[in-house]
C-alpha positions in Angstrom: 93.8 90.6 170.9 95.6 87.4 171.4 98.0 87.1 174.6 101.3 85.3 173.6 101.6 83.6 176.6 98.2 81.7 176.4 99.3 81.1 172.5 102.1 79.4 173.8 100.3 77.4 176.5 97.4 76.0 173.9 100.7 74.7 171.7 102.7 73.2 174.6 99.7 71.3 176.1 98.9 69.8 173.0 102.7 69.1 172.2 104.5 67.9 175.2 102.6 64.8 176.2 103.1 63.6 172.5 106.3 64.1 172.5 107.3 62.5 175.6 105.3 59.3 174.7 107.3 59.5 171.2 110.7 60.2 173.2 109.7 57.2 175.5 109.2 55.1 172.2 111.8 56.2 170.5 114.2 55.8 173.3 113.4 52.4 173.9 114.2 51.4 170.1 117.4 53.6 170.1 118.6 51.6 173.3 117.4 48.1 171.6 119.3 49.2 168.4 122.3 50.1 170.1 122.4 46.6 171.7 121.7 45.2 168.4 124.3 47.3 166.9 127.0 45.2 168.6 126.1 42.4 166.9 127.1 41.2 163.4 126.5 43.4 160.4 124.0 40.7 159.0 122.4 40.7 162.0 121.8 44.0 161.9 120.7 44.0 158.2 118.5 41.4 158.8 116.6 42.8 161.8 116.7 46.1 159.3 114.7 44.6 156.6 112.3 42.9 158.7 111.5 46.2 160.3 110.6 47.5 156.6 108.0 45.3 156.6 106.5 45.4 160.4 106.6 49.4 160.0 104.5 49.2 156.6 102.0 47.4 158.2 102.1 49.5 161.6 101.6 52.7 159.4 98.3 51.1 158.0 97.0 50.6 161.5 98.3 53.7 162.6 96.4 55.5 159.8 93.2 53.8 160.7 93.8 54.8 164.1 93.6 57.9 163.0 90.1 57.8 161.8 89.0 56.1 165.0 90.5 59.2 166.9 88.7 61.8 164.7 85.4 60.0 165.0 85.9 59.2 168.8 86.5 62.6 169.6 83.5 64.2 167.8 81.1 61.2 169.7 82.8 62.4 173.1 82.1 66.0 172.3 78.6 65.3 171.8 78.2 62.9 175.4 77.7 59.8 173.2 79.9 57.9 175.0 78.5 54.1 174.2 79.6 55.4 170.3 82.9 55.9 171.4 83.2 52.6 172.6 81.2 51.1 169.8 84.1 53.2 167.4 86.7 51.7 169.3 85.6 48.2 169.6 84.5 48.0 165.8 88.1 49.4 164.7 89.7 46.9 166.7 87.8 44.1 165.6 88.5 44.5 161.9 92.1 45.4 162.6 92.6 42.5 164.3 90.7 40.4 161.5 93.3 41.7 158.8 96.7 41.4 161.6 95.8 37.7 161.6 95.9 37.5 158.0 99.3 39.2 158.0 100.3 37.0 160.7 99.7 33.8 159.0 101.4 34.8 156.0 104.3 36.4 157.2 105.0 33.4 160.0 104.9 30.6 157.0 106.0 32.5 154.0 108.1 35.5 154.7 110.7 34.4 152.4 108.4 35.9 149.7 108.9 39.6 150.9 112.4 39.1 152.6 113.8 37.8 149.1 113.3 41.4 147.5 115.3 42.8 150.1 118.6 40.6 149.7 119.8 37.1 147.9 122.3 36.8 150.8 121.6 33.2 152.3 122.4 34.2 155.9 121.0 37.3 155.9 117.3 36.0 154.7 117.4 33.0 156.9 118.3 35.4 160.2 115.2 37.7 158.9 112.8 34.7 158.4 113.4 33.4 161.7 113.4 36.5 163.4 109.8 37.5 161.3 108.7 34.2 163.0 109.1 35.6 166.4 108.1 39.3 165.9 104.5 38.2 164.2 103.2 36.8 167.8 103.8 40.5 168.8 101.4 42.0 166.0 98.3 41.9 167.8 99.3 43.6 170.9 100.7 46.6 168.7 97.4 46.9 167.1 95.7 46.9 170.3 97.9 49.4 171.9 97.5 51.9 168.9 93.5 51.6 168.8 93.6 52.1 172.3 95.8 54.9 172.1 93.2 56.4 169.8 90.7 56.0 172.3 92.4 57.8 174.9 93.6 60.9 172.6 89.9 60.8 171.4 88.6 61.5 175.1 91.4 64.3 175.0 93.5 61.7 177.3 97.4 61.9 176.3 98.7 61.4 179.8 97.6 57.6 179.7 99.1 56.5 176.6 102.3 58.2 177.5 102.3 56.0 180.6 101.6 52.8 178.9 104.5 53.7 176.5 106.9 54.5 179.6 106.2 51.0 180.7 106.0 48.9 177.6 109.6 50.4 177.1 111.1 50.0 180.2 110.0 46.1 179.9 111.4 45.7 176.1 114.6 47.4 177.6 115.2 45.2 180.2 114.3 42.0 178.4 116.2 42.8 175.7 119.2 43.4 177.2 118.7 40.1 179.1 117.9 38.2 176.1 120.2 39.6 173.5 123.3 39.3 175.6 122.5 36.7 178.1 122.0 37.4 182.0 123.8 34.9 184.2 123.2 31.4 183.2 120.9 32.8 180.6 122.7 32.2 177.1 122.0 35.5 174.7 120.1 35.1 172.0 121.3 37.8 169.7 118.6 39.3 167.4 116.2 36.6 168.3 116.6 38.0 172.1 115.4 41.6 170.4 112.4 40.1 168.7 111.4 38.0 171.8 111.5 41.0 174.3 109.9 43.0 171.7 107.1 40.7 171.6 106.5 40.6 175.4 106.6 44.6 175.7 104.0 44.8 173.0 101.7 41.9 174.8 102.1 43.8 178.0 101.4 46.9 176.9 98.2 45.9 175.3 97.3 43.9 178.4 97.7 47.4 180.1 95.8 49.3 177.7 92.6 47.1 177.8 92.6 47.1 181.5 92.8 50.7 181.8 89.8 50.7 179.4 87.3 48.5 180.8 88.6 48.7 184.6 85.5 49.3 186.9 84.7 52.6 188.3 87.8 54.1 186.7 88.2 52.3 183.2 87.4 54.7 180.2 84.5 53.2 179.1 83.3 52.7 182.3 79.5 53.7 182.6 79.1 52.9 178.8 77.3 49.5 177.8 78.7 46.8 175.8 77.6 46.0 172.1 75.0 43.2 172.1 77.1 41.4 169.6 80.9 41.9 169.9 81.8 39.9 166.5 79.2 41.9 164.6 80.7 44.4 162.1 78.8 47.5 161.5 79.5 48.6 157.9 78.3 52.3 158.2 80.5 52.7 161.3 84.0 50.7 159.6 83.3 52.7 156.3 83.3 56.1 158.4 86.8 55.2 160.2 88.5 53.7 157.3 87.7 56.3 154.3 88.9 58.7 157.0 92.1 57.0 158.6 93.5 55.4 155.2 94.5 59.1 153.2 96.7 59.7 156.6 98.0 55.7 156.1 98.5 56.3 152.5 100.8 59.2 153.6 102.9 57.2 155.7 102.8 54.3 153.6 104.5 56.3 150.6 107.3 56.8 152.6 107.3 53.0 153.7 107.1 51.8 150.2 109.7 53.9 149.2 111.7 52.5 152.0 111.7 48.9 151.0 112.9 49.9 147.7 115.8 52.2 148.9 116.7 49.2 151.3 116.8 47.1 147.9 119.4 50.0 146.2 121.2 50.3 149.6 121.8 46.6 150.3 123.4 46.8 146.5 126.1 48.5 148.3 126.9 45.8 150.7 125.2 44.5 153.9 127.5 47.1 156.0 126.4 49.6 154.2 122.6 48.9 154.8 123.2 48.4 158.2 124.7 51.6 158.4 122.0 53.0 156.8 119.8 51.3 159.7 121.8 53.1 162.5 122.0 56.3 161.0 118.4 56.5 160.8 118.4 55.9 164.5 121.2 58.2 165.5 119.2 61.1 163.3 115.8 60.3 165.3 117.5 61.5 168.2 117.2 64.9 167.2 113.8 64.5 165.7 112.2 64.0 168.9 111.3 67.4 170.0 109.8 68.2 166.6 107.8 65.1 166.3 104.6 66.8 168.1 104.5 69.6 165.5 102.6 67.7 162.6 99.4 67.0 165.1 99.8 70.5 167.1 99.4 72.3 163.8 96.4 70.4 162.4 94.9 70.6 165.9 95.2 74.5 166.5 94.6 75.7 162.7 91.7 73.2 162.7 90.2 75.0 165.8 90.7 78.4 164.7 89.2 77.7 161.1 86.3 76.3 163.0 85.8 79.7 164.6 86.3 81.6 161.3 89.5 83.4 163.0 91.9 83.8 160.1 94.1 86.0 162.4 94.2 83.5 164.8 95.5 80.4 162.7 97.9 82.8 161.5 99.1 83.6 165.0 99.5 79.9 165.6 101.3 79.0 162.3 103.7 81.7 162.9 104.4 80.7 166.8 104.8 76.9 165.8 107.2 77.8 163.0 109.1 79.7 165.0 109.5 77.5 168.2 110.3 74.9 165.3 112.6 76.7 163.5 114.6 77.0 166.5 114.7 73.7 167.5 115.9 72.8 164.1 118.8 75.2 164.3 120.0 73.6 167.5 119.7 69.4 166.1 120.6 70.8 162.8 124.1 72.1 164.3 124.8 68.9 166.4 124.4 66.7 163.5 126.9 68.5 161.6 129.1 69.1 163.9 129.0 65.6 166.2 128.0 63.0 163.6 130.7 60.8 164.9 129.4 60.9 168.6 125.8 59.9 167.4 127.3 56.8 165.4 129.3 55.7 168.6 126.2 55.8 170.7 124.9 53.4 168.2 127.4 50.9 167.3 131.2 49.8 168.0 131.8 48.9 164.8 134.5 51.5 162.9 133.1 50.5 159.5 129.7 50.8 160.3 130.2 54.5 161.7 132.6 55.7 159.2 129.6 55.1 156.4 126.7 56.2 159.1 128.9 59.3 160.0 128.3 60.1 156.1 124.4 60.2 156.7 124.1 61.8 159.8 126.4 64.8 158.7 124.6 65.2 155.3 120.8 64.7 157.0 122.1 67.4 159.5 121.5 70.0 156.6 117.9 69.2 156.1 116.5 69.4 159.5 115.1 72.8 159.3 112.9 72.1 156.1 112.1 68.8 157.2 110.9 69.8 160.7 109.1 73.0 159.2 107.4 70.9 156.4 105.3 69.2 159.1 103.8 72.1 160.3 103.0 73.2 156.6 101.2 69.9 155.8 99.6 69.7 159.3 97.9 73.0 158.6 97.2 73.0 154.9 95.4 69.5 156.1 93.2 71.3 158.7 92.0 73.8 155.8 90.3 70.9 154.4 93.0 69.8 152.1 93.3 66.2 153.6 94.9 64.6 150.4 97.2 67.1 149.6 100.4 66.1 152.3 99.7 62.9 150.9 100.2 64.3 147.4 103.3 66.2 148.4 104.9 63.1 149.9 104.4 61.2 146.9 106.1 64.0 144.9 108.8 63.8 146.7 109.6 60.2 146.8 108.7 58.7 143.8 109.5 62.0 141.1 112.7 63.1 143.6 114.1 60.1 145.8 113.5 56.9 143.9 114.1 57.8 140.4 117.5 59.6 141.3 118.7 57.1 143.6 118.1 54.4 141.2 120.4 56.3 138.6 123.1 57.1 141.0 123.2 53.3 142.1 122.4 51.1 139.0 123.2 53.6 135.9 126.2 55.9 137.2 127.5 53.5 139.8 128.1 56.2 142.2 129.6 56.3 146.1 126.8 55.9 148.2 127.4 59.1 150.0 125.5 60.7 147.0 122.6 58.5 147.8 122.3 60.6 150.6 122.3 63.7 149.2 119.6 62.5 147.0 117.5 61.7 150.3 118.1 65.3 151.1 117.2 66.8 147.8 114.0 64.7 148.2 113.0 66.5 151.7 114.3 70.0 150.1 111.9 69.4 147.5 108.7 68.6 149.2 109.2 71.2 151.3 109.3 73.8 148.7 105.8 72.5 147.2 104.5 72.7 150.9 105.1 76.1 150.9 104.0 76.8 147.5 100.9 75.2 148.1 100.5 76.5 151.7 100.4 80.3 150.3 97.9 79.3 147.9 95.5 77.7 150.1 96.2 80.2 152.4 94.7 82.8 150.1 91.5 80.5 149.8 91.1 80.5 154.0 91.7 84.4 154.0 88.9 84.7 151.4 86.7 82.9 153.2 86.1 79.9 150.9 87.7 77.3 153.0 85.7 78.0 156.2 
């Protein structure tokens, strides 16, 4: 007999630290977005198209880091701390090599990629100069991502949260001063935002390295360093990347679609795109409480399946669905009833507010299916169908979202509100497919074939 309080305690023990870390990171992004939102529409658009590119790279780093987390957790569980250190350092070495290539290409030839989004000379010039600054923060971002994977592999979720808090505080403080100016210091606009981000990422990376390698209390204290730090262990790297890339591809589907969608929305003008960027950030405010549910569902379902306890898995699933549904109802009501409040937090430009309000209002109706999908897909992944969430995402994006948006924008030339509705339909289609597949795979688990 399972106690409800015990089940809830397990769920919240996993979810709360991750939610807090994401809240800290998202809050800093929201503050920066709100500050940039006080600038010109072209500034916002220039930053927005750069974010599309950098976010695509970030989900790749993050996906590979997920592979590292899994392997580190396994090694830690067997007491092989030297292997944990080796996995982290091998992952970090290879990712830093890759990121150096990205830095060089984007510093000198960002125009090749930015030109896809817009032909506006002013926006492109702003974006290229913005990109030349933020590329210097790529290494810090990779170090922080891999370090977080190492800490989480050890079961330590509090340290990444503390680092995120410190980094975001640095980003906000320097962001305000560098964007708007402070005292004799003249404001740098979006270039100030870029500089602040690089400084914050560098600070966070330094803090992570210190916490991993410091004497006596460091994460890897008592472990022997690799004999050759710059030696690449092919078998180790193969395991990390083959485990992490499917997770990366799932997120990269969205990022690639976001690039195309950005191109589509820019056809409605820079103000429409700027409003869309701000609307996404406004919607993100209400997503913060639900961010940890995907990871929680994967972890708890895997734990129950490992015990071959199908009843426990179902209890975890039902409790997660109940909590997520309650949160989603509240966030949905807030977005539908008060879209203007959220947009006014992001910008003081009335033109951008009016466009963004439409987006936020429509997104309010898909909070429930969007958040419940995370639990369905996380559980499906734990059942052993690790590629299925990627396929579900691919269906919604490439079969529903992108084709319909292209038709709405370029063939039928309908108002941009129809684009927001298509995005909502994409989320609904993915939710429906996830439910169908979960029920199918759930029977397999119940019959014992997936155990």
